[in-house]
N, C-alpha and C positions, 0 to 999 in steps of 0.2 A: 265610193258609192256602192250600192247594193247590186252586185252582179249575180246572175243566176248560179246556183251551186252545180258543180260537176257531179256526175253520177256517183263517183267513189266518195266524194265529200258528203253527199246526201245519205249514202248508205252508212257512213261512219256516224253521222248525226242520229240516224234512225236506230242504230244498234247500240248506241252509247248506254242507255239504261240497262240493257241486258248484260253488259260487262260489269256494271256496278252492283247489280243485284240479280245474279243468275237464278233462274227457277230450278229448284231441286227436282231431280228426276223421280217420277213416281213408279218407275219400273220395278218389278219384283226381281229377286236374285235369279241368276241364270238357271239354277236348278229347278225353279218353278216352271220353266218353259220346256223342259226336257220330257222324255217319255217317263211316266210314273213307274213303269216296270224297272227302269234302271236306277231310280233314286230311292224307291221305297224298299226297305229291307225287313224281312221277317225276323222275329226274335231269335230264331235258330241261326240266322245268317249274321247277326250283329256280333262284333268281337266282344269277348268277355273282359271285364276290367281286371287288370292284374293287381294283386295285393302289393302294397308298398312295403319295402323292407324297413324295419326300424333302424334309424341311424343313431349311433352313440352321440351324446352331447359334445359340443365343441369345447375344448379346453384351451385356455389362453396359456401357451407354454412359456411365454416371457416371464410371467410372475410366479412360476412354480418354485 
């Protein structure tokens, strides 16, 4: 027969859809919530990109 559900069973039934299709978080990245003075850098403070050294082409030494 139909007995009343216990509280833990009722909670499991109520939360079942959330486990199958959880809602994506709409929170912004953590850096967006910090003090802007810490995260914003001026052009002079940004690291300069280093030029890449040209590498010689790879040679398959087996077939030489």
